[in-house]
N, C-alpha and C positions, 0 to 999 in steps of 0.2 A: 600911638598908645597914650593913654592918660593915667595920671596917678588916681587911685581910688581911695576915698575916705568915707568913713561911716559916721553918722551922727549917733548920739547915745541910744536912741530908740532902735535904729537899724542894727547897731552893734549888738544890742541885747537880742534882737530877733534872729540875727545870724548865729549868735552863740548858742541859741536854743535848738538849732538844727544839728542833728548827728554829724560827727566829723566827716565821714565819708560823703554824705550828702553835701556838706559845705564845700568839699573839694570839687565835687562834680559841678556844683553851682558856680564856683570861681572859674573853673575850666571853661564852662559854657559862656560866661559873661564876658562880652567884649564890646568895646565902644571905639569906633574910629571916626576920623574927620568926615569921610565920605557919607557915612550913615547920618551924622548930625547935620551935614550940609544939605543932603538930598531928601532926608526924611524917610519915613517908612514906605516900603512897597506893600502891595496887598497881601502877599504871603509871608511877610516879615514877622519875626519875633520881637521887633522893635516898634514902639509907638510913641506918639507925642501928644500931650494934652496942654492946653493953654487956658488961662483964666486971668483976667485983669492984668495982662502983661507978664504974668508968671508962666514959665514953661517948665513942665516936668516930663521926663522921658520914662518909658516903660520898656523893660526887657523881659520877655517871657521865655522861660525854660521849663521843660517837663512839669514839675510840681510847684514852681515858685514864680512870683512876679517881683522884679526888682524895680523900684521907682527911684529915679535919681535926677539930680539937677547938675548943671555945669556951672561952677563958680571959680572964676579966675583960672580956667583951664584944668580944674580938678573935678573929677566925677565925684559928687557927694551923694552917697546912697541915703535916701530919705526913709524908705521902708522896704522890708523884705517880707512879703506875704505869701503864705501857702495858697496855691491855686484854689483849693476847696474853700478856704475862708473868703477869698475874693469872689468866687461864684456865689457863695452864701450872701455876701454883701450885696452883690448885684441883684440877686433874687429878692432879698429883703427890701431893697430900695425900689422895687417895682420897675426896674429898668428893662425888663423883658428881653426882646431880641435885638435891641439897638446895639450896634457894634461896641465892643468893650470900651475902647478909648473915648469915643464920643459920649457914651453914657457916663463914664467916670468924670469926664470933663465938666459935665453939667451937675454933678452930684455934690451938694454941700458936705455930705458925710465923708466922702473921699477926701476933699480938700481939708477937712478938719483933721483927718489922720496925718496929712502932710504938715499942717500947721502945728500939730502937737510935737512933731519932730523938730521943727524950727524953734519952738518954744523951749524944748529941752536943751537944744544947742545953746540958746542965749543964756539959760540958767546955768549951764556948765561953765560958761566963760566968766561969769561973775565971781 
């Protein structure tokens, strides 16, 4: 089991979710060493995307997608997106029927969302 931390953007996103949905989301969200070591299986709610040496993980549950990184053994939640907004994003980006993780991996718009979280984190430290 890992410690879970939220950056400023993901903390705001999770706090905007109704309390009962937050609890369901936290109950469903789990990260273990085997999952990180072996990677996703075809029927998994877990995914991995890479770009320029950066790796971000995706955990899919009912209505939400949790995007996270592992930093010094800590799960750092980068974004918490509603599934419908993610579907809209994929549709708007013209990604069609390409599997979700591969499509997002190639999308500059997706990585911009993640970089915005990183930027917010750096600003908060100052």
